[in-house]
Structures are given as structure tokens and as C-alpha cells.
All heavy atoms as a GROMACS GRO file, in nm:
protein
  644
    1MET      N    1  13.370   6.500   6.984
    1MET     CA    2  13.310   6.632   6.997
    1MET      C    3  13.412   6.727   7.060
    1MET      O    4  13.470   6.697   7.165
    1MET     CB    5  13.185   6.622   7.084
    1MET     CG    6  13.108   6.746   7.096
    1MET     SD    7  12.950   6.702   7.178
    1MET     CE    8  12.879   6.857   7.197
    2PRO      N    9  13.434   6.842   6.998
    2PRO     CA   10  13.535   6.936   7.051
    2PRO      C   11  13.489   7.001   7.181
    2PRO      O   12  13.370   7.014   7.207
    2PRO     CB   13  13.550   7.038   6.940
    2PRO     CG   14  13.426   7.030   6.860
    2PRO     CD   15  13.374   6.890   6.875
    3ASP      N   16  13.587   7.037   7.261
    3ASP     CA   17  13.556   7.108   7.385
    3ASP      C   18  13.494   7.244   7.352
    3ASP      O   19  13.530   7.306   7.251
    3ASP     CB   20  13.684   7.131   7.467
    3ASP     CG   21  13.738   7.002   7.526
    3ASP    OD1   22  13.659   6.908   7.544
    3ASP    OD2   23  13.859   6.996   7.550
    4PRO      N   24  13.403   7.291   7.438
    4PRO     CA   25  13.345   7.424   7.413
    4PRO      C   26  13.452   7.533   7.423
    4PRO      O   27  13.547   7.520   7.500
    4PRO     CB   28  13.240   7.440   7.521
    4PRO     CG   29  13.261   7.330   7.618
    4PRO     CD   30  13.351   7.229   7.557
    5THR      N   31  13.432   7.638   7.347
    5THR     CA   32  13.525   7.750   7.352
    5THR      C   33  13.504   7.828   7.482
    5THR      O   34  13.403   7.811   7.551
    5THR     CB   35  13.503   7.845   7.233
    5THR    OG1   36  13.376   7.909   7.248
    5THR    CG2   37  13.510   7.771   7.100
    6TRP      N   38  13.596   7.914   7.510
    6TRP     CA   39  13.583   7.994   7.631
    6TRP      C   40  13.461   8.085   7.622
    6TRP      O   41  13.396   8.111   7.722
    6TRP     CB   42  13.711   8.074   7.658
    6TRP     CG   43  13.747   8.180   7.556
    6TRP    CD1   44  13.826   8.164   7.447
    6TRP    CD2   45  13.702   8.315   7.555
    6TRP    NE1   46  13.835   8.282   7.377
    6TRP    CE2   47  13.759   8.377   7.441
    6TRP    CE3   48  13.621   8.392   7.637
    6TRP    CZ2   49  13.736   8.510   7.409
    6TRP    CZ3   50  13.598   8.525   7.606
    6TRP    CH2   51  13.656   8.582   7.492
    7ARG      N   52  13.426   8.130   7.502
    7ARG     CA   53  13.307   8.214   7.484
    7ARG      C   54  13.180   8.135   7.517
    7ARG      O   55  13.089   8.185   7.583
    7ARG     CB   56  13.300   8.267   7.342
    7ARG     CG   57  13.401   8.377   7.314
    7ARG     CD   58  13.390   8.423   7.168
    7ARG     NE   59  13.486   8.527   7.139
    7ARG     CZ   60  13.609   8.505   7.095
    7ARG    NH1   61  13.651   8.381   7.074
    7ARG    NH2   62  13.691   8.607   7.072
    8GLU      N   63  13.175   8.012   7.469
    8GLU     CA   64  13.058   7.927   7.496
    8GLU      C   65  13.047   7.896   7.645
    8GLU      O   66  12.938   7.900   7.701
    8GLU     CB   67  13.068   7.796   7.416
    8GLU     CG   68  13.055   7.818   7.266
    8GLU     CD   69  13.095   7.695   7.185
    8GLU    OE1   70  13.180   7.616   7.232
    8GLU    OE2   71  13.042   7.680   7.075
    9ARG      N   72  13.162   7.868   7.707
    9ARG     CA   73  13.161   7.841   7.852
    9ARG      C   74  13.117   7.964   7.929
    9ARG      O   75  13.038   7.954   8.024
    9ARG     CB   76  13.299   7.795   7.898
    9ARG     CG   77  13.338   7.659   7.847
    9ARG     CD   78  13.462   7.601   7.913
    9ARG     NE   79  13.564   7.695   7.955
    9ARG     CZ   80  13.673   7.725   7.883
    9ARG    NH1   81  13.694   7.669   7.765
    9ARG    NH2   82  13.760   7.811   7.931
   10TYR      N   83  13.165   8.081   7.886
   10TYR     CA   84  13.126   8.205   7.953
   10TYR      C   85  12.975   8.226   7.941
   10TYR      O   86  12.907   8.255   8.040
   10TYR     CB   87  13.200   8.324   7.892
   10TYR     CG   88  13.147   8.456   7.942
   10TYR    CD1   89  13.186   8.505   8.066
   10TYR    CD2   90  13.056   8.530   7.866
   10TYR    CE1   91  13.134   8.624   8.113
   10TYR    CE2   92  13.005   8.649   7.913
   10TYR     CZ   93  13.044   8.696   8.036
   10TYR     OH   94  12.992   8.813   8.084
   11ARG      N   95  12.921   8.212   7.821
   11ARG     CA   96  12.777   8.232   7.800
   11ARG      C   97  12.695   8.133   7.882
   11ARG      O   98  12.591   8.168   7.940
   11ARG     CB   99  12.743   8.223   7.653
   11ARG     CG  100  12.792   8.343   7.575
   11ARG     CD  101  12.753   8.336   7.427
   11ARG     NE  102  12.817   8.443   7.354
   11ARG     CZ  103  12.913   8.425   7.262
   11ARG    NH1  104  12.952   8.304   7.229
   11ARG    NH2  105  12.968   8.528   7.201
   12ALA      N  106  12.739   8.009   7.886
   12ALA     CA  107  12.668   7.907   7.964
   12ALA      C  108  12.668   7.942   8.113
   12ALA      O  109  12.566   7.930   8.181
   12ALA     CB  110  12.731   7.770   7.941
   13GLU      N  111  12.782   7.988   8.163
   13GLU     CA  112  12.791   8.024   8.304
   13GLU      C  113  12.712   8.150   8.335
   13GLU      O  114  12.654   8.163   8.443
   13GLU     CB  115  12.937   8.038   8.348
   13GLU     CG  116  13.011   7.907   8.352
   13GLU     CD  117  12.942   7.802   8.440
   13GLU    OE1  118  12.889   7.836   8.548
   13GLU    OE2  119  12.940   7.685   8.399
   14LYS      N  120  12.711   8.243   8.242
   14LYS     CA  121  12.631   8.364   8.262
   14LYS      C  122  12.483   8.329   8.271
   14LYS      O  123  12.411   8.381   8.358
   14LYS     CB  124  12.656   8.462   8.146
   14LYS     CG  125  12.593   8.597   8.166
   14LYS     CD  126  12.634   8.693   8.057
   14LYS     CE  127  12.570   8.828   8.077
   14LYS     NZ  128  12.608   8.922   7.972
   15GLN      N  129  12.437   8.238   8.186
   15GLN     CA  130  12.298   8.193   8.190
   15GLN      C  131  12.270   8.122   8.323
   15GLN      O  132  12.168   8.145   8.386
   15GLN     CB  133  12.267   8.100   8.072
   15GLN     CG  134  12.127   8.044   8.074
   15GLN     CD  135  12.018   8.149   8.067
   15GLN    OE1  136  12.033   8.253   8.003
   15GLN    NE2  137  11.907   8.124   8.134
   16ARG      N  138  12.359   8.035   8.364
   16ARG     CA  139  12.342   7.963   8.490
   16ARG      C  140  12.338   8.060   8.607
   16ARG      O  141  12.258   8.044   8.701
   16ARG     CB  142  12.458   7.863   8.509
   16ARG     CG  143  12.448   7.783   8.635
   16ARG     CD  144  12.333   7.683   8.627
   16ARG     NE  145  12.331   7.605   8.750
   16ARG     CZ  146  12.223   7.582   8.820
   16ARG    NH1  147  12.106   7.622   8.778
   16ARG    NH2  148  12.229   7.513   8.931
   17HIS      N  149  12.420   8.163   8.604
   17HIS     CA  150  12.421   8.265   8.709
   17HIS      C  151  12.285   8.334   8.716
   17HIS      O  152  12.230   8.354   8.825
   17HIS     CB  153  12.533   8.366   8.681
   17HIS     CG  154  12.550   8.468   8.787
   17HIS    ND1  155  12.513   8.599   8.772
   17HIS    CD2  156  12.600   8.459   8.914
   17HIS    CE1  157  12.539   8.665   8.882
   17HIS    NE2  158  12.591   8.583   8.969
   18ARG      N  159  12.228   8.370   8.600
   18ARG     CA  160  12.096   8.431   8.597
   18ARG      C  161  11.991   8.340   8.660
   18ARG      O  162  11.906   8.384   8.737
   18ARG     CB  163  12.055   8.464   8.453
   18ARG     CG  164  12.072   8.610   8.419
   18ARG     CD  165  12.012   8.642   8.283
   18ARG     NE  166  12.123   8.675   8.195
   18ARG     CZ  167  12.160   8.610   8.087
   18ARG    NH1  168  12.092   8.507   8.044
   18ARG    NH2  169  12.263   8.647   8.017
   19GLU      N  170  11.998   8.212   8.624
   19GLU     CA  171  11.902   8.115   8.677
   19GLU      C  172  11.914   8.102   8.829
   19GLU      O  173  11.814   8.095   8.900
   19GLU     CB  174  11.924   7.978   8.612
   19GLU     CG  175  11.887   7.976   8.465
   19GLU     CD  176  11.937   7.852   8.392
   19GLU    OE1  177  12.004   7.766   8.456
   19GLU    OE2  178  11.912   7.841   8.271
   20LEU      N  179  12.037   8.100   8.878
   20LEU     CA  180  12.058   8.090   9.023
   20LEU      C  181  12.006   8.213   9.096
   20LEU      O  182  11.947   8.202   9.203
   20LEU     CB  183  12.205   8.067   9.054
   20LEU     CG  184  12.259   7.929   9.016
   20LEU    CD1  185  12.411   7.926   9.029
   20LEU    CD2  186  12.194   7.821   9.099
   21LEU      N  187  12.027   8.331   9.038
   21LEU     CA  188  11.975   8.453   9.100
   21LEU      C  189  11.823   8.451   9.107
   21LEU      O  190  11.765   8.494   9.207
   21LEU     CB  191  12.023   8.577   9.023
   21LEU     CG  192  12.171   8.611   9.037
   21LEU    CD1  193  12.207   8.728   8.947
   21LEU    CD2  194  12.206   8.641   9.181
   22GLU      N  195  11.759   8.399   9.003
   22GLU     CA  196  11.613   8.386   9.004
   22GLU      C  197  11.568   8.289   9.113
   22GLU      O  198  11.469   8.315   9.183
   22GLU     CB  199  11.562   8.340   8.868
   22GLU     CG  200  11.572   8.447   8.761
   22GLU     CD  201  11.540   8.395   8.621
   22GLU    OE1  202  11.496   8.278   8.608
   22GLU    OE2  203  11.557   8.471   8.526
   23GLU      N  204  11.641   8.181   9.131
   23GLU     CA  205  11.609   8.083   9.235
   23GLU      C  206  11.625   8.145   9.375
   23GLU      O  207  11.543   8.123   9.463
   23GLU     CB  208  11.698   7.959   9.224
   23GLU     CG  209  11.652   7.862   9.120
   23GLU     CD  210  11.516   7.802   9.153
   23GLU    OE1  211  11.492   7.760   9.268
   23GLU    OE2  212  11.434   7.798   9.060
   24ILE      N  213  11.732   8.222   9.392
   24ILE     CA  214  11.754   8.287   9.521
   24ILE      C  215  11.641   8.384   9.551
   24ILE      O  216  11.590   8.389   9.663
   24ILE     CB  217  11.891   8.359   9.523
   24ILE    CG1  218  12.003   8.256   9.525
   24ILE    CG2  219  11.903   8.456   9.641
   24ILE    CD1  220  12.141   8.312   9.500
   25SER      N  221  11.600   8.461   9.452
   25SER     CA  222  11.490   8.556   9.470
   25SER      C  223  11.360   8.484   9.505
   25SER      O  224  11.288   8.526   9.596
   25SER     CB  225  11.473   8.640   9.343
   25SER     OG  226  11.366   8.730   9.359
   26ALA      N  227  11.331   8.376   9.435
   26ALA     CA  228  11.210   8.299   9.463
   26ALA      C  229  11.214   8.241   9.604
   26ALA      O  230  11.114   8.241   9.676
   26ALA     CB  231  11.192   8.189   9.358
   27SER      N  232  11.330   8.193   9.646
   27SER     CA  233  11.346   8.138   9.780
   27SER      C  234  11.323   8.247   9.885
   27SER      O  235  11.257   8.225   9.987
   27SER     CB  236  11.485   8.078   9.796
   27SER     OG  237  11.506   8.038   9.929
   28ALA      N  238  11.377   8.365   9.861
   28ALA     CA  239  11.360   8.476   9.956
   28ALA      C  240  11.213   8.514   9.967
   28ALA      O  241  11.164   8.542  10.077
   28ALA     CB  242  11.443   8.596   9.911
   29GLN      N  243  11.140   8.512   9.856
   29GLN     CA  244  10.997   8.544   9.861
   29GLN      C  245  10.920   8.438   9.939
   29GLN      O  246  10.832   8.470  10.019
   29GLN     CB  247  10.942   8.558   9.720
   29GLN     CG  248  10.991   8.683   9.651
   29GLN     CD  249  10.951   8.691   9.505
   29GLN    OE1  250  10.892   8.599   9.450
   29GLN    NE2  251  10.983   8.801   9.442
   30ARG      N  252  10.954   8.310   9.918
   30ARG     CA  253  10.887   8.203   9.994
   30ARG      C  254  10.918   8.214  10.142
   30ARG      O  255  10.831   8.192  10.227
   30ARG     CB  256  10.929   8.066   9.939
   30ARG     CG  257  10.872   8.037   9.801
   30ARG     CD  258  10.897   7.894   9.758
   30ARG     NE  259  11.038   7.857   9.756
   30ARG     CZ  260  11.116   7.865   9.650
   30ARG    NH1  261  11.069   7.911   9.534
   30ARG    NH2  262  11.243   7.827   9.657
   31ARG      N  263  11.043   8.248  10.175
   31ARG     CA  264  11.081   8.264  10.315
   31ARG      C  265  11.003   8.380  10.378
   31ARG      O  266  10.954   8.369  10.490
   31ARG     CB  267  11.233   8.288  10.323
   31ARG     CG  268  11.289   8.273  10.461
   31ARG     CD  269  11.442   8.278  10.462
   31ARG     NE  270  11.493   8.407  10.417
   31ARG     CZ  271  11.561   8.427  10.305
   31ARG    NH1  272  11.588   8.329  10.224
   31ARG    NH2  273  11.604   8.548  10.274
   32ALA      N  274  10.988   8.489  10.305
   32ALA     CA  275  10.912   8.604  10.355
   32ALA      C  276  10.766   8.567  10.375
   32ALA      O  277  10.704   8.609  10.474
   32ALA     CB  278  10.925   8.722  10.259
   33GLU      N  279  10.709   8.489  10.284
   33GLU     CA  280  10.570   8.445  10.300
   33GLU      C  281  10.555   8.363  10.429
   33GLU      O  282  10.457   8.378  10.502
   33GLU     CB  283  10.527   8.361  10.180
   33GLU     CG  284  10.507   8.442  10.054
   33GLU     CD  285  10.485   8.354   9.932
   33GLU    OE1  286  10.469   8.230   9.945
   33GLU    OE2  287  10.483   8.410   9.821
   34ALA      N  288  10.651   8.276  10.455
   34ALA     CA  289  10.646   8.196  10.578
   34ALA      C  290  10.654   8.287  10.701
   34ALA      O  291  10.581   8.268  10.799
   34ALA     CB  292  10.759   8.094  10.579
   35LEU      N  293  10.741   8.387  10.695
   35LEU     CA  294  10.753   8.480  10.808
   35LEU      C  295  10.624   8.559  10.827
   35LEU      O  296  10.580   8.581  10.941
   35LEU     CB  297  10.871   8.575  10.786
   35LEU     CG  298  11.010   8.510  10.796
   35LEU    CD1  299  11.117   8.611  10.754
   35LEU    CD2  300  11.036   8.457  10.936
   36GLU      N  301  10.562   8.600  10.717
   36GLU     CA  302  10.435   8.673  10.728
   36GLU      C  303  10.327   8.585  10.792
   36GLU      O  304  10.248   8.633  10.874
   36GLU     CB  305  10.389   8.721  10.590
   36GLU     CG  306  10.474   8.833  10.536
   36GLU     CD  307  10.440   8.871  10.393
   36GLU    OE1  308  10.400   8.783  10.314
   36GLU    OE2  309  10.454   8.990  10.360
   37GLU      N  310  10.326   8.458  10.755
   37GLU     CA  311  10.232   8.366  10.818
   37GLU      C  312  10.261   8.353  10.968
   37GLU      O  313  10.169   8.348  11.050
   37GLU     CB  314  10.241   8.229  10.751
   37GLU     CG  315  10.137   8.131  10.800
   37GLU     CD  316  10.143   7.998  10.727
   37GLU    OE1  317  10.180   7.996  10.608
   37GLU    OE2  318  10.111   7.896  10.792
   38GLY      N  319  10.388   8.349  11.002
   38GLY     CA  320  10.426   8.345  11.143
   38GLY      C  321  10.379   8.468  11.218
   38GLY      O  322  10.332   8.457  11.333
   39VAL      N  323  10.388   8.584  11.155
   39VAL     CA  324  10.341   8.708  11.218
   39VAL      C  325  10.190   8.700  11.240
   39VAL      O  326  10.139   8.738  11.346
   39VAL     CB  327  10.379   8.832  11.135
   39VAL    CG1  328  10.310   8.957  11.188
   39VAL    CG2  329  10.530   8.850  11.134
   40ARG      N  330  10.117   8.648  11.141
   40ARG     CA  331   9.972   8.634  11.159
   40ARG      C  332   9.940   8.538  11.275
   40ARG      O  333   9.847   8.561  11.350
   40ARG     CB  334   9.907   8.586  11.030
   40ARG     CG  335   9.900   8.691  10.922
   40ARG     CD  336   9.813   8.650  10.803
   40ARG     NE  337   9.864   8.534  10.732
   40ARG     CZ  338   9.956   8.538  10.636
   40ARG    NH1  339  10.008   8.654  10.599
   40ARG    NH2  340   9.997   8.427  10.576
   41GLU      N  341  10.019   8.434  11.288
   41GLU     CA  342   9.996   8.335  11.394
   41GLU      C  343  10.039   8.385  11.530
   41GLU      O  344   9.965   8.370  11.629
   41GLU     CB  345  10.070   8.206  11.361
   41GLU     CG  346  10.052   8.097  11.465
   41GLU     CD  347  10.132   7.973  11.431
   41GLU    OE1  348  10.131   7.930  11.314
   41GLU    OE2  349  10.198   7.920  11.523
   42LEU      N  350  10.158   8.444  11.538
   42LEU     CA  351  10.214   8.482  11.668
   42LEU      C  352  10.188   8.628  11.705
   42LEU      O  353  10.207   8.665  11.820
   42LEU     CB  354  10.364   8.454  11.671
   42LEU     CG  355  10.405   8.308  11.649
   42LEU    CD1  356  10.557   8.294  11.648
   42LEU    CD2  357  10.342   8.217  11.753
   43GLY      N  358  10.150   8.710  11.609
   43GLY     CA  359  10.111   8.847  11.640
   43GLY      C  360  10.214   8.954  11.611
   43GLY      O  361  10.177   9.067  11.581
   44THR      N  362  10.343   8.924  11.624
   44THR     CA  363  10.444   9.026  11.599
   44THR      C  364  10.567   8.965  11.532
   44THR      O  365  10.592   8.845  11.541
   44THR     CB  366  10.493   9.093  11.730
   44THR    OG1  367  10.562   8.996  11.809
   44THR    CG2  368  10.378   9.154  11.809
   45LYS      N  369  10.643   9.053  11.468
   45LYS     CA  370  10.770   9.010  11.408
   45LYS      C  371  10.869   8.969  11.516
   45LYS      O  372  10.948   8.876  11.497
   45LYS     CB  373  10.826   9.121  11.320
   45LYS     CG  374  10.740   9.148  11.199
   45LYS     CD  375  10.785   9.271  11.124
   45LYS     CE  376  10.685   9.300  11.014
   45LYS     NZ  377  10.687   9.438  10.970
   46SER      N  378  10.864   9.038  11.629
   46SER     CA  379  10.952   9.004  11.740
   46SER      C  380  10.924   8.863  11.791
   46SER      O  381  11.017   8.787  11.820
   46SER     CB  382  10.936   9.104  11.854
   46SER     OG  383  10.976   9.233  11.814
   47ALA      N  384  10.797   8.827  11.801
   47ALA     CA  385  10.761   8.694  11.848
   47ALA      C  386  10.810   8.587  11.750
   47ALA      O  387  10.857   8.481  11.790
   47ALA     CB  388  10.610   8.684  11.868
   48VAL      N  389  10.799   8.617  11.621
   48VAL     CA  390  10.847   8.524  11.518
   48VAL      C  391  10.998   8.507  11.531
   48VAL      O  392  11.050   8.394  11.530
   48VAL     CB  393  10.808   8.573  11.377
   48VAL    CG1  394  10.879   8.492  11.269
   48VAL    CG2  395  10.657   8.567  11.358
   49ALA      N  396  11.069   8.617  11.546
   49ALA     CA  397  11.215   8.611  11.558
   49ALA      C  398  11.255   8.530  11.681
   49ALA      O  399  11.345   8.445  11.673
   49ALA     CB  400  11.272   8.753  11.566
   50ARG      N  401  11.189   8.554  11.794
   50ARG     CA  402  11.220   8.478  11.916
   50ARG      C  403  11.195   8.329  11.894
   50ARG      O  404  11.275   8.245  11.930
   50ARG     CB  405  11.135   8.527  12.033
   50ARG     CG  406  11.194   8.643  12.107
   50ARG     CD  407  11.121   8.670  12.239
   50ARG     NE  408  10.976   8.686  12.222
   50ARG     CZ  409  10.917   8.801  12.191
   50ARG    NH1  410  10.989   8.910  12.172
   50ARG    NH2  411  10.786   8.808  12.180
   51ASP      N  412  11.081   8.297  11.832
   51ASP     CA  413  11.045   8.157  11.808
   51ASP      C  414  11.148   8.086  11.721
   51ASP      O  415  11.179   7.969  11.743
   51ASP     CB  416  10.906   8.150  11.744
   51ASP     CG  417  10.854   8.009  11.733
   51ASP    OD1  418  10.801   7.959  11.834
   51ASP    OD2  419  10.869   7.947  11.626
   52LEU      N  420  11.200   8.157  11.622
   52LEU     CA  421  11.296   8.098  11.528
   52LEU      C  422  11.441   8.111  11.573
   52LEU      O  423  11.531   8.051  11.512
   52LEU     CB  424  11.282   8.164  11.390
   52LEU     CG  425  11.148   8.144  11.320
   52LEU    CD1  426  11.143   8.228  11.193
   52LEU    CD2  427  11.126   7.996  11.289
   53GLY      N  428  11.464   8.191  11.676
   53GLY     CA  429  11.602   8.215  11.719
   53GLY      C  430  11.677   8.305  11.621
   53GLY      O  431  11.799   8.295  11.608
   54GLU      N  432  11.603   8.391  11.553
   54GLU     CA  433  11.660   8.483  11.455
   54GLU      C  434  11.661   8.625  11.512
   54GLU      O  435  11.587   8.656  11.604
   54GLU     CB  436  11.578   8.482  11.325
   54GLU     CG  437  11.579   8.352  11.251
   54GLU     CD  438  11.710   8.324  11.181
   54GLU    OE1  439  11.787   8.419  11.155
   54GLU    OE2  440  11.736   8.206  11.153
   55ASP      N  441  11.742   8.709  11.452
   55ASP     CA  442  11.745   8.850  11.488
   55ASP      C  443  11.620   8.917  11.432
   55ASP      O  444  11.585   8.898  11.316
   55ASP     CB  445  11.872   8.915  11.429
   55ASP     CG  446  11.886   9.058  11.473
   55ASP    OD1  447  11.904   9.082  11.593
   55ASP    OD2  448  11.879   9.146  11.385
   56VAL      N  449  11.554   8.996  11.513
   56VAL     CA  450  11.429   9.059  11.470
   56VAL      C  451  11.451   9.152  11.350
   56VAL      O  452  11.366   9.162  11.262
   56VAL     CB  453  11.358   9.132  11.586
   56VAL    CG1  454  11.436   9.256  11.630
   56VAL    CG2  455  11.215   9.167  11.548
   57SER      N  456  11.567   9.214  11.342
   57SER     CA  457  11.592   9.302  11.227
   57SER      C  458  11.601   9.222  11.097
   57SER      O  459  11.559   9.270  10.991
   57SER     CB  460  11.717   9.388  11.247
   57SER     OG  461  11.831   9.305  11.257
   58ALA      N  462  11.651   9.099  11.104
   58ALA     CA  463  11.656   9.014  10.984
   58ALA      C  464  11.516   8.974  10.941
   58ALA      O  465  11.484   8.971  10.821
   58ALA     CB  466  11.740   8.890  11.012
   59VAL      N  467  11.429   8.946  11.037
   59VAL     CA  468  11.290   8.912  11.006
   59VAL      C  469  11.222   9.033  10.941
   59VAL      O  470  11.156   9.021  10.837
   59VAL     CB  471  11.214   8.866  11.132
   59VAL    CG1  472  11.065   8.853  11.107
   59VAL    CG2  473  11.273   8.735  11.184
   60ARG      N  474  11.238   9.149  11.001
   60ARG     CA  475  11.175   9.271  10.946
   60ARG      C  476  11.226   9.300  10.805
   60ARG      O  477  11.148   9.333  10.716
   60ARG     CB  478  11.205   9.391  11.036
   60ARG     CG  479  11.131   9.390  11.164
   60ARG     CD  480  11.159   9.518  11.244
   60ARG     NE  481  11.096   9.511  11.372
   60ARG     CZ  482  11.157   9.529  11.488
   60ARG    NH1  483  11.286   9.560  11.491
   60ARG    NH2  484  11.092   9.521  11.601
   61ARG      N  485  11.356   9.290  10.786
   61ARG     CA  486  11.417   9.320  10.656
   61ARG      C  487  11.367   9.223  10.549
   61ARG      O  488  11.333   9.263  10.438
   61ARG     CB  489  11.569   9.316  10.667
   61ARG     CG  490  11.642   9.354  10.541
   61ARG     CD  491  11.794   9.364  10.558
   61ARG     NE  492  11.852   9.254  10.634
   61ARG     CZ  493  11.895   9.263  10.761
   61ARG    NH1  494  11.888   9.377  10.825
   61ARG    NH2  495  11.946   9.158  10.823
   62THR      N  496  11.360   9.095  10.581
   62THR     CA  497  11.313   8.995  10.485
   62THR      C  498  11.170   9.023  10.444
   62THR      O  499  11.136   9.020  10.325
   62THR     CB  500  11.327   8.853  10.544
   62THR    OG1  501  11.464   8.828  10.572
   62THR    CG2  502  11.275   8.749  10.446
   63ILE      N  503  11.084   9.052  10.541
   63ILE     CA  504  10.944   9.081  10.510
   63ILE      C  505  10.933   9.209  10.428
   63ILE      O  506  10.859   9.215  10.329
   63ILE     CB  507  10.860   9.089  10.638
   63ILE    CG1  508  10.849   8.949  10.701
   63ILE    CG2  509  10.722   9.148  10.610
   63ILE    CD1  510  10.783   8.946  10.838
   64ARG      N  511  11.009   9.310  10.465
   64ARG     CA  512  11.003   9.439  10.393
   64ARG      C  513  11.051   9.423  10.248
   64ARG      O  514  10.988   9.473  10.155
   64ARG     CB  515  11.088   9.544  10.465
   64ARG     CG  516  11.084   9.681  10.397
   64ARG     CD  517  11.170   9.784  10.469
   64ARG     NE  518  11.310   9.748  10.464
   64ARG     CZ  519  11.385   9.721  10.572
   64ARG    NH1  520  11.333   9.725  10.693
   64ARG    NH2  521  11.512   9.688  10.559
   65GLU      N  522  11.160   9.350  10.229
   65GLU     CA  523  11.219   9.341  10.096
   65GLU      C  524  11.153   9.238  10.006
   65GLU      O  525  11.150   9.255   9.884
   65GLU     CB  526  11.369   9.311  10.108
   65GLU     CG  527  11.446   9.427  10.168
   65GLU     CD  528  11.594   9.397  10.185
   65GLU    OE1  529  11.641   9.292  10.136
   65GLU    OE2  530  11.662   9.479  10.249
   66TYR      N  531  11.101   9.130  10.064
   66TYR     CA  532  11.051   9.020   9.981
   66TYR      C  533  10.907   8.980  10.010
   66TYR      O  534  10.855   8.888   9.948
   66TYR     CB  535  11.140   8.897   9.998
   66TYR     CG  536  11.282   8.922   9.956
   66TYR    CD1  537  11.382   8.944  10.049
   66TYR    CD2  538  11.317   8.924   9.821
   66TYR    CE1  539  11.512   8.967  10.011
   66TYR    CE2  540  11.447   8.948   9.782
   66TYR     CZ  541  11.544   8.969   9.878
   66TYR     OH  542  11.673   8.992   9.839
   67GLY      N  543  10.844   9.045  10.106
   67GLY     CA  544  10.709   9.006  10.145
   67GLY      C  545  10.605   9.036  10.038
   67GLY      O  546  10.630   9.108   9.942
   68SER      N  547  10.487   8.979  10.058
   68SER     CA  548  10.381   8.992   9.958
   68SER      C  549  10.336   9.136   9.940
   68SER      O  550  10.287   9.172   9.832
   68SER     CB  551  10.262   8.904   9.996
   68SER     OG  552  10.210   8.942  10.121
   69ALA      N  553  10.352   9.219  10.041
   69ALA     CA  554  10.314   9.359  10.027
   69ALA      C  555  10.403   9.433   9.929
   69ALA      O  556  10.365   9.536   9.875
   69ALA     CB  557  10.319   9.429  10.164
   70THR      N  558  10.521   9.379   9.902
   70THR     CA  559  10.614   9.448   9.812
   70THR      C  560  10.607   9.393   9.669
   70THR      O  561  10.670   9.448   9.580
   70THR     CB  562  10.760   9.435   9.861
   70THR    OG1  563  10.795   9.296   9.865
   70THR    CG2  564  10.777   9.497   9.997
   71LEU      N  565  10.532   9.284   9.648
   71LEU     CA  566  10.524   9.224   9.515
   71LEU      C  567  10.418   9.295   9.431
   71LEU      O  568  10.312   9.329   9.481
   71LEU     CB  569  10.489   9.075   9.525
   71LEU     CG  570  10.589   8.989   9.599
   71LEU    CD1  571  10.537   8.846   9.608
   71LEU    CD2  572  10.723   8.991   9.529
   72PRO      N  573  10.445   9.317   9.302
   72PRO     CA  574  10.344   9.377   9.216
   72PRO      C  575  10.232   9.277   9.189
   72PRO      O  576  10.253   9.156   9.197
   72PRO     CB  577  10.421   9.408   9.087
   72PRO     CG  578  10.534   9.312   9.087
   72PRO     CD  579  10.567   9.287   9.232
   73PRO      N  580  10.111   9.326   9.157
   73PRO     CA  581  10.003   9.234   9.121
   73PRO      C  582  10.047   9.147   9.004
   73PRO      O  583  10.126   9.190   8.919
   73PRO     CB  584   9.889   9.327   9.082
   73PRO     CG  585   9.921   9.458   9.146
   73PRO     CD  586  10.070   9.464   9.155
   74PRO      N  587   9.997   9.023   8.995
   74PRO     CA  588  10.044   8.930   8.894
   74PRO      C  589  10.034   8.979   8.749
   74PRO      O  590  10.120   8.949   8.668
   74PRO     CB  591   9.954   8.809   8.914
   74PRO     CG  592   9.894   8.823   9.047
   74PRO     CD  593   9.897   8.967   9.082
   75ASP      N  594   9.931   9.056   8.714
   75ASP     CA  595   9.913   9.099   8.575
   75ASP      C  596   9.959   9.242   8.550
   75ASP      O  597   9.931   9.298   8.444
   75ASP     CB  598   9.766   9.085   8.536
   75ASP     CG  599   9.721   8.940   8.537
   75ASP    OD1  600   9.806   8.853   8.506
   75ASP    OD2  601   9.605   8.914   8.568
   76SER      N  602  10.031   9.301   8.644
   76SER     CA  603  10.073   9.439   8.624
   76SER      C  604  10.194   9.446   8.531
   76SER      O  605  10.282   9.361   8.537
   76SER     CB  606  10.105   9.505   8.758
   76SER     OG  607  10.223   9.450   8.811
   77PRO      N  608  10.199   9.548   8.445
   77PRO     CA  609  10.315   9.564   8.356
   77PRO      C  610  10.436   9.607   8.438
   77PRO      O  611  10.424   9.672   8.541
   77PRO     CB  612  10.272   9.673   8.259
   77PRO     CG  613  10.166   9.748   8.331
   77PRO     CD  614  10.099   9.651   8.424
   78THR      N  615  10.554   9.569   8.391
   78THR     CA  616  10.676   9.610   8.457
   78THR      C  617  10.755   9.700   8.364
   78THR      O  618  10.731   9.703   8.244
   78THR     CB  619  10.762   9.488   8.496
   78THR    OG1  620  10.802   9.424   8.374
   78THR    CG2  621  10.688   9.392   8.584
   79THR      N  622  10.852   9.769   8.420
   79THR     CA  623  10.932   9.860   8.339
   79THR      C  624  11.038   9.783   8.260
   79THR      O  625  11.102   9.839   8.174
   79THR     CB  626  11.002   9.964   8.426
   79THR    OG1  627  11.079   9.898   8.525
   79THR    CG2  628  10.900  10.055   8.491
   80THR      N  629  11.057   9.655   8.289
   80THR     CA  630  11.160   9.578   8.219
   80THR      C  631  11.106   9.505   8.097
   80THR      O  632  11.180   9.443   8.024
   80THR     CB  633  11.225   9.475   8.313
   80THR    OG1  634  11.123   9.388   8.364
   80THR    CG2  635  11.297   9.544   8.427
   81GLU      N  636  10.976   9.511   8.074
   81GLU     CA  637  10.919   9.442   7.958
   81GLU      C  638  10.927   9.526   7.835
   81GLU      O  639  10.929   9.642   7.833
   81GLU     CB  640  10.772   9.406   7.984
   81GLU     CG  641  10.762   9.297   8.089
   81GLU     CD  642  10.617   9.258   8.115
   81GLU    OE1  643  10.524   9.332   8.077
   81GLU    OE2  644  10.598   9.153   8.174
   0.00000   0.00000   0.00000
């Protein structure tokens, strides 16, 4: 079997890159959900940050960017479809 061409290797890596970005996004959303649960349990983002030994601004940013409040409803149309 011949080695793949550089074009085939490029396309394969581009696809893999897309898949990895989707995984990173999904992981960030799961992490934000965990932080939101921590806020419900402990009362504040500051308390969650202290408990985890994280910077409070990182906790706030993660929740703001990836938290459930920022996700569209499951059946809503998107502009990319």
C-alpha cells in the first residue's frame, strides 16, 4: 500500500484538529458545569476558587464563557446551519 500523499495527510490532520477542538470545547463546558454546581453548593465563585486553589477570575471566566447560561437551547437553530 503506498504512503499517503501530503494532501491526504494534510486533510487527515485538519479533520483531527477539528475533532480535538470539539473535545476541548466539550471539556470546557463540563468543567463550567462542575464550577456552577460548586457555586450552588458553596454559595459564591470566590468560595469555589478558594476551595479548588484556583484564581477567582479563572473561575468567573470559565463560567461566563462556557457555563450553561451561555449555551443555546438544545433545539434552537444556529447561524452556522
